[in-house]
N, C-alpha and C positions, 0 to 999 in steps of 0.2 A: 552410496548415499541415495536415498529415495527423495524425490522432489514431487510434491503434490501439484496438481494442475487445477486451477480454479475452473468452475463451470463456465464462467464468462470473464474475460480479461477486463481490467479497468484501464481506460485510456486517460492519461494525464498529459498536460502540456506545460511547458516552462519557457522562460525567456520571451514573454509576451506572445505566446502561441507559436513561436518559431521552431520549437523542438517538441516532438511528441514521443510518448513512451507507452507501450502496451505492457501492462504489468499482469503476469499470468500466474504467479504463485507467491507464497509468503517470503521466500528468499529474495525475489525481485522487489517485492514491496518494502521489505526491510532495507535493502540497499538504496532504494529510492528515497525512503524516509530519512536515511542517514546522510546521503550525499547530495540530494537535489531539492529537498523540501525547502520552501521559501521561509518558513518560520518554525523553528524547532521549539515547540512548547505548546501548551494548551491541552485540554482534556482529550480532545479527539486524536491529536497527534500521539499523546501518551498511550491511549487505549490501543490505537493501531499498532504502535511499536511493541507494546506488551503482548498483544494477541498474536502478532506475527512471530515473535520470539517463542512463545509458548507452542505454537503450531510447529515450528521448526524443531524444537526440542522433543516434542511428544509424537509428532507425525499425526496429530488429530486436530480437529477443529478448523479445517481449512475454510469452511463456509463462514465461520465467525471472523476469521482473519480477512477474508475478502470483503465482508460487510463493514468491518471497522476501517479498512483502508479506503473503501469507497466513501464512507462518511467523512473521514479525515480529508480526503481530496476535495469533497464538496465544500466543506467548511474553509479550507485553505484557498479555494478559488482556482484550483488547478485541474479540476475534472473537465475532461474534454467533452463537449456537447455533441 
């Protein structure tokens, strides 16, 4: 199984900033979206999930998955500054 690595990890925080996670690829992003995300729904969440799934299935488009996850994190308020 090949796992792509993003050029730059996306840092997210949960539980009022008490837990941090560095997401480095589409598999980690999808796991985070499915298990830790504060609000499952909305256009940005759906786009990130769909883009990560597509990247995992085709092994292409990792930059698009990274950007979609970053934007979803920003909108959800979990992006670590």
